[in-house]
Backbone and ligand atoms as CSV (ligand in chain L), in Angstrom:
chain,resi,resn,atom,element,x,y,z
A,1,MET,N,N,5.837,-13.283,12.389
A,1,MET,CA,C,5.240,-13.831,11.165
A,1,MET,C,C,3.818,-13.321,10.996
A,2,SER,N,N,3.453,-13.079,9.777
A,2,SER,CA,C,2.107,-12.653,9.520
A,2,SER,C,C,1.159,-13.794,9.453
A,3,GLN,N,N,-0.087,-13.550,9.849
A,3,GLN,CA,C,-1.132,-14.499,9.682
A,3,GLN,C,C,-1.430,-14.641,8.178
A,4,ASN,N,N,-2.023,-15.787,7.756
A,4,ASN,CA,C,-2.434,-15.951,6.376
A,4,ASN,C,C,-3.935,-16.105,6.332
A,5,SER,N,N,-4.596,-15.446,5.419
A,5,SER,CA,C,-6.029,-15.676,5.324
A,5,SER,C,C,-6.556,-15.200,3.980
A,6,ASN,N,N,-7.772,-15.702,3.706
A,6,ASN,CA,C,-8.521,-15.317,2.492
A,6,ASN,C,C,-9.249,-13.982,2.837
A,7,PHE,N,N,-9.897,-13.415,1.820
A,7,PHE,CA,C,-10.800,-12.264,2.099
A,7,PHE,C,C,-11.951,-12.790,2.927
A,8,THR,N,N,-12.366,-11.980,3.883
A,8,THR,CA,C,-13.585,-12.338,4.699
A,8,THR,C,C,-14.785,-11.989,3.826
A,9,GLU,N,N,-15.902,-12.547,4.342
A,9,GLU,CA,C,-17.231,-12.326,3.658
A,9,GLU,C,C,-17.494,-10.791,3.513
A,10,SER,N,N,-17.275,-10.063,4.540
A,10,SER,CA,C,-17.572,-8.600,4.495
A,10,SER,C,C,-16.603,-7.865,3.609
A,11,GLU,N,N,-15.316,-8.345,3.506
A,11,GLU,CA,C,-14.378,-7.723,2.583
A,11,GLU,C,C,-14.823,-7.987,1.112
A,12,ILE,N,N,-15.237,-9.202,0.842
A,12,ILE,CA,C,-15.724,-9.562,-0.499
A,12,ILE,C,C,-16.917,-8.744,-0.873
A,13,ASN,N,N,-17.851,-8.558,0.068
A,13,ASN,CA,C,-19.020,-7.727,-0.246
A,13,ASN,C,C,-18.588,-6.265,-0.496
A,14,MET,N,N,-17.669,-5.792,0.268
A,14,MET,CA,C,-17.192,-4.439,0.087
A,14,MET,C,C,-16.490,-4.249,-1.328
A,15,ILE,N,N,-15.648,-5.216,-1.657
A,15,ILE,CA,C,-14.886,-5.159,-2.945
A,15,ILE,C,C,-15.867,-5.126,-4.098
A,16,ASN,N,N,-16.900,-5.937,-4.047
A,16,ASN,CA,C,-17.833,-6.136,-5.148
A,16,ASN,C,C,-19.058,-5.273,-5.055
A,17,SER,N,N,-19.140,-4.381,-4.076
A,17,SER,CA,C,-20.359,-3.561,-3.946
A,17,SER,C,C,-20.524,-2.557,-5.036
A,18,LYS,N,N,-19.374,-2.141,-5.718
A,18,LYS,CA,C,-19.460,-1.151,-6.768
A,18,LYS,C,C,-18.621,-1.689,-7.931
A,19,SER,N,N,-18.700,-1.018,-9.103
A,19,SER,CA,C,-17.951,-1.444,-10.244
A,19,SER,C,C,-16.491,-1.277,-10.061
A,20,PRO,N,N,-15.631,-2.047,-10.812
A,20,PRO,CA,C,-14.163,-2.029,-10.634
A,20,PRO,C,C,-13.524,-0.588,-10.882
A,21,LYS,N,N,-14.302,0.265,-11.472
A,21,LYS,CA,C,-13.808,1.672,-11.734
A,21,LYS,C,C,-14.096,2.593,-10.656
A,22,THR,N,N,-14.839,2.117,-9.609
A,22,THR,CA,C,-15.318,3.012,-8.524
A,22,THR,C,C,-14.288,3.074,-7.393
A,23,PRO,N,N,-13.863,4.329,-7.064
A,23,PRO,CA,C,-12.864,4.467,-5.960
A,23,PRO,C,C,-13.536,4.038,-4.625
A,24,PHE,N,N,-12.690,3.635,-3.713
A,24,PHE,CA,C,-13.082,3.378,-2.314
A,24,PHE,C,C,-13.026,4.671,-1.527
A,25,ARG,N,N,-13.727,4.739,-0.381
A,25,ARG,CA,C,-13.438,5.842,0.576
A,25,ARG,C,C,-12.093,5.540,1.200
A,26,VAL,N,N,-11.258,6.574,1.328
A,26,VAL,CA,C,-9.955,6.402,1.978
A,26,VAL,C,C,-10.089,6.754,3.460
A,27,LEU,N,N,-9.669,5.796,4.299
A,27,LEU,CA,C,-9.760,5.986,5.776
A,27,LEU,C,C,-8.832,7.146,6.158
A,28,GLN,N,N,-9.225,7.897,7.214
A,28,GLN,CA,C,-8.444,9.061,7.674
A,28,GLN,C,C,-8.036,8.924,9.122
A,29,VAL,N,N,-6.784,9.323,9.389
A,29,VAL,CA,C,-6.287,9.295,10.744
A,29,VAL,C,C,-7.077,10.196,11.709
A,30,THR,N,N,-7.764,11.177,11.149
A,30,THR,CA,C,-8.513,12.100,11.934
A,30,THR,C,C,-9.856,11.575,12.427
A,31,ASN,N,N,-10.199,10.349,11.894
A,31,ASN,CA,C,-11.433,9.649,12.276
A,31,ASN,C,C,-11.087,8.583,13.226
A,32,LEU,N,N,-11.685,8.525,14.393
A,32,LEU,CA,C,-11.215,7.541,15.431
A,32,LEU,C,C,-11.378,6.086,14.945
A,33,GLN,N,N,-12.601,5.827,14.421
A,33,GLN,CA,C,-12.851,4.468,13.908
A,33,GLN,C,C,-11.872,4.052,12.792
A,34,ASP,N,N,-11.661,4.992,11.847
A,34,ASP,CA,C,-10.683,4.718,10.756
A,34,ASP,C,C,-9.288,4.475,11.317
A,35,SER,N,N,-8.907,5.302,12.291
A,35,SER,CA,C,-7.507,5.213,12.783
A,35,SER,C,C,-7.246,3.901,13.506
A,36,ILE,N,N,-8.282,3.259,14.040
A,36,ILE,CA,C,-8.106,1.939,14.676
A,36,ILE,C,C,-7.700,0.915,13.590
A,37,LEU,N,N,-8.368,1.000,12.451
A,37,LEU,CA,C,-8.057,0.081,11.326
A,37,LEU,C,C,-6.636,0.409,10.756
A,38,LEU,N,N,-6.364,1.703,10.631
A,38,LEU,CA,C,-5.068,2.133,10.084
A,38,LEU,C,C,-3.899,1.696,10.952
A,39,ARG,N,N,-4.206,1.468,12.241
A,39,ARG,CA,C,-3.126,1.063,13.186
A,39,ARG,C,C,-3.059,-0.445,13.431
A,40,THR,N,N,-3.926,-1.221,12.684
A,40,THR,CA,C,-3.888,-2.673,12.830
A,40,THR,C,C,-2.990,-3.303,11.783
A,41,LYS,N,N,-2.308,-4.342,12.235
A,41,LYS,CA,C,-1.402,-5.080,11.316
A,41,LYS,C,C,-2.234,-5.924,10.340
A,42,SER,N,N,-1.840,-5.879,9.085
A,42,SER,CA,C,-2.602,-6.674,8.058
A,42,SER,C,C,-2.062,-8.082,7.967
A,43,GLU,N,N,-2.818,-8.954,7.295
A,43,GLU,CA,C,-2.456,-10.370,7.161
A,43,GLU,C,C,-2.033,-10.607,5.669
A,44,ASN,N,N,-1.237,-11.699,5.559
A,44,ASN,CA,C,-0.920,-12.131,4.177
A,44,ASN,C,C,-2.166,-12.697,3.528
A,45,LEU,N,N,-2.253,-12.463,2.237
A,45,LEU,CA,C,-3.362,-12.983,1.440
A,45,LEU,C,C,-3.058,-14.358,0.925
A,46,VAL,N,N,-3.986,-15.270,1.172
A,46,VAL,CA,C,-3.907,-16.622,0.517
A,46,VAL,C,C,-4.678,-16.534,-0.791
A,47,PHE,N,N,-4.011,-16.898,-1.910
A,47,PHE,CA,C,-4.633,-16.780,-3.223
A,47,PHE,C,C,-5.740,-17.819,-3.317
A,48,GLU,N,N,-6.813,-17.409,-3.952
A,48,GLU,CA,C,-7.962,-18.250,-4.242
A,48,GLU,C,C,-8.217,-18.159,-5.763
A,49,SER,N,N,-8.398,-19.247,-6.425
A,49,SER,CA,C,-8.688,-19.098,-7.843
A,49,SER,C,C,-10.202,-19.207,-8.027
A,50,GLY,N,N,-10.638,-18.847,-9.251
A,50,GLY,CA,C,-12.040,-19.072,-9.575
A,50,GLY,C,C,-12.944,-17.846,-9.204
A,51,ASN,N,N,-12.324,-16.731,-8.847
A,51,ASN,CA,C,-13.171,-15.550,-8.650
A,51,ASN,C,C,-12.303,-14.286,-8.969
A,52,ARG,N,N,-12.976,-13.193,-9.070
A,52,ARG,CA,C,-12.323,-11.962,-9.433
A,52,ARG,C,C,-12.134,-11.001,-8.274
A,53,ASN,N,N,-12.201,-11.541,-7.079
A,53,ASN,CA,C,-12.154,-10.652,-5.895
A,53,ASN,C,C,-10.815,-9.805,-5.885
A,54,LEU,N,N,-9.655,-10.486,-6.078
A,54,LEU,CA,C,-8.391,-9.794,-6.027
A,54,LEU,C,C,-8.277,-8.792,-7.157
A,55,ALA,N,N,-8.639,-9.218,-8.403
A,55,ALA,CA,C,-8.582,-8.340,-9.589
A,55,ALA,C,C,-9.479,-7.153,-9.369
A,56,ASN,N,N,-10.626,-7.344,-8.835
A,56,ASN,CA,C,-11.563,-6.178,-8.629
A,56,ASN,C,C,-11.048,-5.267,-7.568
A,57,LEU,N,N,-10.457,-5.820,-6.492
A,57,LEU,CA,C,-9.901,-4.990,-5.488
A,57,LEU,C,C,-8.783,-4.133,-6.011
A,58,ILE,N,N,-7.854,-4.765,-6.823
A,58,ILE,CA,C,-6.708,-4.025,-7.370
A,58,ILE,C,C,-7.252,-2.898,-8.316
A,59,ASP,N,N,-8.198,-3.213,-9.143
A,59,ASP,CA,C,-8.791,-2.184,-10.031
A,59,ASP,C,C,-9.339,-1.034,-9.228
A,60,ARG,N,N,-10.068,-1.293,-8.172
A,60,ARG,CA,C,-10.632,-0.241,-7.367
A,60,ARG,C,C,-9.645,0.522,-6.572
A,61,MET,N,N,-8.558,-0.160,-6.118
A,61,MET,CA,C,-7.464,0.556,-5.354
A,61,MET,C,C,-6.763,1.516,-6.333
A,62,ILE,N,N,-6.556,1.039,-7.543
A,62,ILE,CA,C,-5.904,1.953,-8.540
A,62,ILE,C,C,-6.808,3.110,-8.899
A,63,ALA,N,N,-8.090,2.844,-9.019
A,63,ALA,CA,C,-9.029,3.996,-9.238
A,63,ALA,C,C,-9.047,4.927,-8.058
A,64,THR,N,N,-8.819,4.421,-6.851
A,64,THR,CA,C,-8.808,5.275,-5.627
A,64,THR,C,C,-7.546,6.177,-5.627
A,65,VAL,N,N,-6.443,5.601,-5.899
A,65,VAL,CA,C,-5.178,6.379,-5.803
A,65,VAL,C,C,-5.108,7.389,-7.004
A,66,GLN,N,N,-5.703,7.079,-8.126
A,66,GLN,CA,C,-5.729,8.007,-9.255
A,66,GLN,C,C,-6.775,9.070,-9.121
A,67,ASP,N,N,-7.846,8.717,-8.361
A,67,ASP,CA,C,-8.981,9.608,-8.176
A,67,ASP,C,C,-8.624,10.794,-7.314
A,68,SER,N,N,-7.718,10.558,-6.390
A,68,SER,CA,C,-7.448,11.530,-5.371
A,68,SER,C,C,-7.010,12.888,-5.893
A,69,ALA,N,N,-7.582,13.920,-5.312
A,69,ALA,CA,C,-7.146,15.276,-5.642
A,69,ALA,C,C,-5.740,15.581,-5.188
A,70,THR,N,N,-5.167,14.760,-4.270
A,70,THR,CA,C,-3.897,14.980,-3.729
A,70,THR,C,C,-2.793,14.259,-4.527
A,71,THR,N,N,-3.154,13.784,-5.710
A,71,THR,CA,C,-2.155,13.042,-6.562
A,71,THR,C,C,-1.375,11.998,-5.831
A,72,GLY,N,N,-2.046,10.913,-5.485
A,72,GLY,CA,C,-1.471,9.772,-4.796
A,72,GLY,C,C,-0.439,9.082,-5.676
A,73,VAL,N,N,0.580,8.472,-5.101
A,73,VAL,CA,C,1.587,7.679,-5.829
A,73,VAL,C,C,1.588,6.307,-5.313
A,74,GLY,N,N,0.733,5.984,-4.308
A,74,GLY,CA,C,0.633,4.650,-3.772
A,74,GLY,C,C,-0.463,4.535,-2.767
A,75,ILE,N,N,-0.928,3.307,-2.578
A,75,ILE,CA,C,-1.993,3.073,-1.533
A,75,ILE,C,C,-1.857,1.661,-1.009
A,76,ALA,N,N,-2.188,1.486,0.257
A,76,ALA,CA,C,-2.169,0.142,0.834
A,76,ALA,C,C,-3.589,-0.337,1.239
A,77,ALA,N,N,-3.867,-1.572,1.160
A,77,ALA,CA,C,-5.213,-2.076,1.402
A,77,ALA,C,C,-5.830,-1.628,2.711
A,78,PRO,N,N,-5.044,-1.599,3.817
A,78,PRO,CA,C,-5.663,-1.088,5.067
A,78,PRO,C,C,-6.271,0.325,4.938
A,79,GLN,N,N,-5.712,1.137,4.002
A,79,GLN,CA,C,-6.160,2.485,3.850
A,79,GLN,C,C,-7.647,2.540,3.323
A,80,ILE,N,N,-8.084,1.418,2.767
A,80,ILE,CA,C,-9.509,1.392,2.317
A,80,ILE,C,C,-10.271,0.352,3.187
A,81,GLY,N,N,-9.613,-0.052,4.272
A,81,GLY,CA,C,-10.358,-0.867,5.246
A,81,GLY,C,C,-10.232,-2.403,5.069
A,82,ILE,N,N,-9.299,-2.790,4.202
A,82,ILE,CA,C,-9.087,-4.207,3.997
A,82,ILE,C,C,-7.713,-4.607,4.570
A,83,LEU,N,N,-7.742,-5.439,5.669
A,83,LEU,CA,C,-6.483,-5.652,6.334
A,83,LEU,C,C,-5.783,-6.892,5.753
A,84,LYS,N,N,-5.338,-6.700,4.543
A,84,LYS,CA,C,-4.540,-7.699,3.818
A,84,LYS,C,C,-3.304,-7.009,3.237
A,85,ASN,N,N,-2.221,-7.817,3.112
A,85,ASN,CA,C,-0.988,-7.292,2.637
A,85,ASN,C,C,-0.951,-7.120,1.170
A,86,ILE,N,N,-1.563,-6.034,0.731
A,86,ILE,CA,C,-1.650,-5.724,-0.698
A,86,ILE,C,C,-1.418,-4.169,-0.863
A,87,ILE,N,N,-0.493,-3.816,-1.727
A,87,ILE,CA,C,-0.186,-2.403,-1.974
A,87,ILE,C,C,-0.173,-2.128,-3.513
A,88,ILE,N,N,-0.466,-0.864,-3.781
A,88,ILE,CA,C,-0.313,-0.304,-5.196
A,88,ILE,C,C,0.788,0.715,-5.103
A,89,VAL,N,N,1.689,0.598,-6.055
A,89,VAL,CA,C,2.822,1.575,-6.085
A,89,VAL,C,C,2.951,2.105,-7.520
A,90,GLN,N,N,3.091,3.428,-7.648
A,90,GLN,CA,C,3.398,3.981,-8.977
A,90,GLN,C,C,4.920,3.837,-9.261
A,91,ARG,N,N,5.203,3.118,-10.353
A,91,ARG,CA,C,6.619,2.842,-10.686
A,91,ARG,C,C,7.242,3.967,-11.427
A,92,PHE,N,N,7.782,4.969,-10.684
A,92,PHE,CA,C,8.451,6.091,-11.354
A,92,PHE,C,C,9.691,5.656,-12.026
A,93,ASP,N,N,10.216,4.440,-11.727
A,93,ASP,CA,C,11.461,3.971,-12.331
A,93,ASP,C,C,11.174,3.148,-13.605
A,94,LYS,N,N,9.904,3.109,-14.076
A,94,LYS,CA,C,9.583,2.350,-15.298
A,94,LYS,C,C,9.028,3.341,-16.297
A,95,PRO,N,N,9.217,3.069,-17.613
A,95,PRO,CA,C,8.598,3.937,-18.635
A,95,PRO,C,C,7.104,3.918,-18.446
A,96,GLU,N,N,6.443,5.018,-18.722
A,96,GLU,CA,C,4.986,5.255,-18.542
A,96,GLU,C,C,4.542,5.326,-17.110
A,97,LYS,N,N,5.460,5.089,-16.161
A,97,LYS,CA,C,5.159,5.180,-14.735
A,97,LYS,C,C,3.813,4.501,-14.339
A,98,PRO,N,N,3.735,3.167,-14.572
A,98,PRO,CA,C,2.489,2.431,-14.285
A,98,PRO,C,C,2.200,2.304,-12.799
A,99,PHE,N,N,0.942,2.169,-12.431
A,99,PHE,CA,C,0.543,1.725,-11.063
A,99,PHE,C,C,0.511,0.242,-11.113
A,100,GLU,N,N,1.253,-0.410,-10.135
A,100,GLU,CA,C,1.285,-1.873,-10.100
A,100,GLU,C,C,0.908,-2.384,-8.733
A,101,ALA,N,N,0.404,-3.583,-8.695
A,101,ALA,CA,C,-0.011,-4.245,-7.462
A,101,ALA,C,C,1.034,-5.225,-6.972
A,102,TYR,N,N,1.228,-5.232,-5.633
A,102,TYR,CA,C,2.185,-6.154,-5.002
A,102,TYR,C,C,1.457,-6.861,-3.849
A,103,ILE,N,N,1.557,-8.165,-3.912
A,103,ILE,CA,C,0.825,-8.990,-2.903
A,103,ILE,C,C,1.846,-9.550,-1.878
A,104,ASN,N,N,1.554,-9.446,-0.632
A,104,ASN,CA,C,2.405,-9.985,0.430
A,104,ASN,C,C,3.852,-9.448,0.328
A,105,PRO,N,N,3.973,-8.151,0.139
A,105,PRO,CA,C,5.386,-7.632,-0.057
A,105,PRO,C,C,6.161,-7.543,1.261
A,106,LYS,N,N,7.443,-7.760,1.171
A,106,LYS,CA,C,8.326,-7.694,2.307
A,106,LYS,C,C,9.666,-7.058,1.916
A,107,ILE,N,N,10.213,-6.281,2.793
A,107,ILE,CA,C,11.520,-5.681,2.530
A,107,ILE,C,C,12.564,-6.603,3.182
A,108,ILE,N,N,13.408,-7.221,2.362
A,108,ILE,CA,C,14.353,-8.156,2.926
A,108,ILE,C,C,15.764,-7.552,3.145
A,109,LYS,N,N,16.000,-6.409,2.534
A,109,LYS,CA,C,17.269,-5.711,2.791
A,109,LYS,C,C,17.116,-4.245,2.555
A,110,TYR,N,N,17.749,-3.466,3.432
A,110,TYR,CA,C,17.749,-1.993,3.331
A,110,TYR,C,C,19.170,-1.483,3.143
A,111,SER,N,N,19.404,-0.520,2.242
A,111,SER,CA,C,20.736,0.088,2.100
A,111,SER,C,C,20.952,0.931,3.347
A,112,GLU,N,N,22.242,1.009,3.676
A,112,GLU,CA,C,22.569,1.929,4.811
A,112,GLU,C,C,22.449,3.378,4.404
A,113,MET,N,N,22.622,3.617,3.125
A,113,MET,CA,C,22.526,4.979,2.621
A,113,MET,C,C,21.017,5.414,2.666
A,114,LYS,N,N,20.778,6.533,3.235
A,114,LYS,CA,C,19.400,7.060,3.321
A,114,LYS,C,C,19.147,8.130,2.302
A,115,GLN,N,N,17.931,8.581,2.215
A,115,GLN,CA,C,17.606,9.690,1.295
A,115,GLN,C,C,16.538,10.615,2.032
A,116,ASP,N,N,16.603,11.898,1.705
A,116,ASP,CA,C,15.587,12.828,2.149
A,116,ASP,C,C,14.410,12.819,1.143
A,117,CYS,N,N,13.234,12.676,1.668
A,117,CYS,CA,C,12.134,12.732,0.711
A,117,CYS,C,C,10.892,13.352,1.415
A,118,ARG,N,N,10.220,14.220,0.604
A,118,ARG,CA,C,9.049,14.857,1.087
A,118,ARG,C,C,7.864,13.933,0.876
A,119,GLU,N,N,7.118,13.629,1.963
A,119,GLU,CA,C,6.008,12.656,1.904
A,119,GLU,C,C,4.741,13.274,2.378
A,120,GLY,N,N,3.643,12.703,1.810
A,120,GLY,CA,C,2.313,12.946,2.231
A,120,GLY,C,C,1.612,11.611,2.241
A,121,CYS,N,N,0.343,11.625,2.660
A,121,CYS,CA,C,-0.394,10.380,2.732
A,121,CYS,C,C,-1.872,10.639,2.502
A,122,LEU,N,N,-2.558,9.802,1.739
A,122,LEU,CA,C,-3.973,10.000,1.425
A,122,LEU,C,C,-4.814,9.863,2.702
A,123,SER,N,N,-4.256,9.230,3.782
A,123,SER,CA,C,-4.970,9.084,5.047
A,123,SER,C,C,-4.637,10.171,6.050
A,124,VAL,N,N,-3.721,11.043,5.687
A,124,VAL,CA,C,-3.320,12.086,6.610
A,124,VAL,C,C,-3.579,13.452,5.981
A,125,PRO,N,N,-4.759,14.069,6.279
A,125,PRO,CA,C,-5.125,15.293,5.533
A,125,PRO,C,C,-4.208,16.447,5.826
A,126,ASN,N,N,-3.873,17.180,4.790
A,126,ASN,CA,C,-3.133,18.485,4.889
A,126,ASN,C,C,-1.845,18.398,5.639
A,127,LYS,N,N,-1.076,17.352,5.446
A,127,LYS,CA,C,0.232,17.257,6.120
A,127,LYS,C,C,1.269,16.711,5.141
A,128,MET,N,N,2.389,17.434,5.010
A,128,MET,CA,C,3.516,16.872,4.267
A,128,MET,C,C,4.719,17.132,5.072
A,129,ASP,N,N,5.713,16.274,5.009
A,129,ASP,CA,C,6.942,16.457,5.761
A,129,ASP,C,C,8.093,15.745,5.055
A,130,THR,N,N,9.294,16.269,5.312
A,130,THR,CA,C,10.454,15.600,4.753
A,130,THR,C,C,11.058,14.681,5.766
A,131,LEU,N,N,11.177,13.372,5.378
A,131,LEU,CA,C,11.785,12.376,6.245
A,131,LEU,C,C,13.194,12.129,5.737
A,132,SER,N,N,14.095,11.843,6.650
A,132,SER,CA,C,15.453,11.504,6.244
A,132,SER,C,C,15.817,10.068,6.686
A,133,THR,N,N,14.752,9.245,7.047
A,133,THR,CA,C,14.946,7.925,7.607
A,133,THR,C,C,14.779,6.841,6.465
A,134,ARG,N,N,14.392,7.241,5.286
A,134,ARG,CA,C,14.145,6.204,4.259
A,134,ARG,C,C,15.419,5.779,3.652
A,135,SER,N,N,15.563,4.456,3.422
A,135,SER,CA,C,16.722,3.895,2.704
A,135,SER,C,C,16.730,4.268,1.241
A,136,TYR,N,N,17.923,4.485,0.702
A,136,TYR,CA,C,17.981,4.860,-0.697
A,136,TYR,C,C,17.538,3.660,-1.590
A,137,ALA,N,N,17.948,2.451,-1.156
A,137,ALA,CA,C,17.603,1.245,-1.978
A,137,ALA,C,C,17.154,0.188,-1.080
A,138,ILE,N,N,16.236,-0.594,-1.582
A,138,ILE,CA,C,15.703,-1.771,-0.807
A,138,ILE,C,C,15.602,-3.008,-1.706
A,139,LEU,N,N,15.678,-4.173,-1.032
A,139,LEU,CA,C,15.468,-5.406,-1.738
A,139,LEU,C,C,14.060,-5.923,-1.301
A,140,ILE,N,N,13.157,-6.102,-2.231
A,140,ILE,CA,C,11.823,-6.535,-1.874
A,140,ILE,C,C,11.512,-7.906,-2.418
A,141,ALA,N,N,10.671,-8.627,-1.688
A,141,ALA,CA,C,10.138,-9.937,-2.144
A,141,ALA,C,C,8.657,-9.794,-2.127
A,142,TYR,N,N,7.983,-10.294,-3.120
A,142,TYR,CA,C,6.543,-10.213,-3.180
A,142,TYR,C,C,5.932,-11.225,-4.176
A,143,GLU,N,N,4.634,-11.262,-4.221
A,143,GLU,CA,C,3.958,-12.092,-5.250
A,143,GLU,C,C,3.234,-11.111,-6.141
A,144,THR,N,N,3.166,-11.447,-7.414
A,144,THR,CA,C,2.349,-10.602,-8.370
A,144,THR,C,C,0.946,-11.095,-8.243
A,145,GLN,N,N,0.034,-10.326,-8.870
A,145,GLN,CA,C,-1.395,-10.751,-8.806
A,145,GLN,C,C,-1.591,-12.026,-9.604
A,146,TYR,N,N,-0.588,-12.409,-10.397
A,146,TYR,CA,C,-0.714,-13.637,-11.169
A,146,TYR,C,C,0.081,-14.783,-10.504
A,147,ARG,N,N,0.331,-14.585,-9.238
A,147,ARG,CA,C,0.921,-15.609,-8.366
A,147,ARG,C,C,2.440,-15.912,-8.651
A,148,GLN,N,N,3.141,-14.968,-9.243
A,148,GLN,CA,C,4.580,-15.230,-9.439
A,148,GLN,C,C,5.332,-14.634,-8.278
A,149,ASN,N,N,6.233,-15.347,-7.748
A,149,ASN,CA,C,7.172,-14.873,-6.651
A,149,ASN,C,C,8.308,-14.099,-7.324
A,150,GLN,N,N,8.532,-12.870,-6.785
A,150,GLN,CA,C,9.549,-12.060,-7.340
A,150,GLN,C,C,10.459,-11.486,-6.232
A,151,ILE,N,N,11.734,-11.277,-6.608
A,151,ILE,CA,C,12.611,-10.500,-5.711
A,151,ILE,C,C,13.196,-9.389,-6.610
A,152,GLU,N,N,13.223,-8.158,-6.064
A,152,GLU,CA,C,13.559,-7.060,-6.917
A,152,GLU,C,C,14.268,-5.974,-6.045
A,153,MET,N,N,15.275,-5.310,-6.674
A,153,MET,CA,C,15.905,-4.172,-6.056
A,153,MET,C,C,15.240,-2.913,-6.539
A,154,VAL,N,N,14.915,-2.019,-5.621
A,154,VAL,CA,C,14.289,-0.759,-6.030
A,154,VAL,C,C,15.046,0.367,-5.366
A,155,GLU,N,N,15.143,1.487,-6.054
A,155,GLU,CA,C,15.899,2.603,-5.492
A,155,GLU,C,C,15.253,3.925,-5.794
A,156,GLY,N,N,15.798,4.962,-5.112
A,156,GLY,CA,C,15.251,6.315,-5.367
A,156,GLY,C,C,13.904,6.562,-4.790
A,157,PHE,N,N,13.125,7.419,-5.490
A,157,PHE,CA,C,11.789,7.826,-5.032
A,157,PHE,C,C,10.848,6.620,-4.946
A,158,THR,N,N,10.947,5.637,-5.917
A,158,THR,CA,C,10.086,4.497,-5.901
A,158,THR,C,C,10.318,3.642,-4.653
A,159,ALA,N,N,11.569,3.603,-4.180
A,159,ALA,CA,C,11.875,2.871,-2.971
A,159,ALA,C,C,11.188,3.534,-1.748
A,160,VAL,N,N,11.091,4.863,-1.770
A,160,VAL,CA,C,10.358,5.537,-0.692
A,160,VAL,C,C,8.906,5.123,-0.678
A,161,ILE,N,N,8.291,5.088,-1.851
A,161,ILE,CA,C,6.875,4.703,-1.956
A,161,ILE,C,C,6.666,3.297,-1.368
A,162,PHE,N,N,7.541,2.375,-1.785
A,162,PHE,CA,C,7.458,1.023,-1.200
A,162,PHE,C,C,7.584,1.019,0.296
A,163,GLN,N,N,8.521,1.777,0.867
A,163,GLN,CA,C,8.722,1.738,2.294
A,163,GLN,C,C,7.507,2.356,2.978
A,164,HIS,N,N,6.935,3.428,2.424
A,164,HIS,CA,C,5.748,4.077,2.957
A,164,HIS,C,C,4.551,3.128,2.969
A,165,GLU,N,N,4.334,2.486,1.826
A,165,GLU,CA,C,3.140,1.617,1.707
A,165,GLU,C,C,3.269,0.318,2.586
A,166,ILE,N,N,4.493,-0.269,2.619
A,166,ILE,CA,C,4.675,-1.449,3.412
A,166,ILE,C,C,4.563,-1.130,4.921
A,167,ASP,N,N,4.925,0.109,5.282
A,167,ASP,CA,C,4.671,0.551,6.666
A,167,ASP,C,C,3.168,0.477,6.985
A,168,HIS,N,N,2.341,0.900,6.041
A,168,HIS,CA,C,0.872,0.833,6.301
A,168,HIS,C,C,0.417,-0.570,6.646
A,169,LEU,N,N,1.078,-1.594,6.091
A,169,LEU,CA,C,0.623,-2.977,6.346
A,169,LEU,C,C,0.995,-3.374,7.786
A,170,ASN,N,N,1.873,-2.629,8.385
A,170,ASN,CA,C,2.236,-2.868,9.794
A,170,ASN,C,C,1.638,-1.809,10.718
A,171,GLY,N,N,0.683,-1.033,10.246
A,171,GLY,CA,C,0.016,-0.040,11.066
A,171,GLY,C,C,0.852,1.190,11.373
A,172,VAL,N,N,1.947,1.407,10.548
A,172,VAL,CA,C,2.847,2.588,10.745
A,172,VAL,C,C,2.454,3.643,9.740
A,173,ILE,N,N,2.415,4.879,10.234
A,173,ILE,CA,C,2.094,6.078,9.371
A,173,ILE,C,C,3.384,6.960,9.296
A,174,PHE,N,N,3.557,7.618,8.173
A,174,PHE,CA,C,4.852,8.386,8.005
A,174,PHE,C,C,5.069,9.393,9.075
A,175,THR,N,N,3.991,9.958,9.643
A,175,THR,CA,C,4.152,10.999,10.678
A,175,THR,C,C,4.810,10.372,11.997
A,176,ASP,N,N,4.793,9.023,12.121
A,176,ASP,CA,C,5.406,8.399,13.252
A,176,ASP,C,C,6.930,8.701,13.343
A,177,TYR,N,N,7.530,8.996,12.177
A,177,TYR,CA,C,8.947,9.265,12.090
A,177,TYR,C,C,9.325,10.686,12.405
A,178,ILE,N,N,8.318,11.572,12.454
A,178,ILE,CA,C,8.608,12.956,12.666
A,178,ILE,C,C,8.751,13.237,14.150
A,179,LYS,N,N,9.886,13.812,14.485
A,179,LYS,CA,C,10.078,14.165,15.887
A,179,LYS,C,C,9.339,15.428,16.272
A,180,PRO,N,N,8.697,15.356,17.463
A,180,PRO,CA,C,7.887,16.535,17.798
A,180,PRO,C,C,8.740,17.742,18.108
L,1,ZN,ZN,ZN,0.151,6.582,3.248
């Protein structure tokens, strides 16, 4: 079971240190200090009303994934140093392909059918590889940023993004699946 917690004082300071349009620095596996955070399990977020901390974090995470020269399709909060279960996923399965936020996401069912998919990661410089371990379809449970509980079936490339980003919440990096 995940721990539950609010944002810490230092997380709140970090979120609000710059405008909501300002990207965060993305942590890199090649940096020892960064890699310790990238390998730490994140906690569930407890919603707090009366402030814009979550909304500002989501805006800045979207600015971060869109800012990247490597054309990111998703990002997880630990990649910017916030150890909370929050991810941004580009929904290639929706018209306009929007970037959306998912709070406390969990995969509750995996299809046995797998898919091959070429992956890269904003935290892993200059490396792409094709994994064949990703499920073709997954059933996910999550909360929206407006506190609605949802259960949804996702498939195809979008399902790969969810699996990759939810792995980050558990300290798992896509290169862990690559056999040496
Ligand atoms: Zn990644």
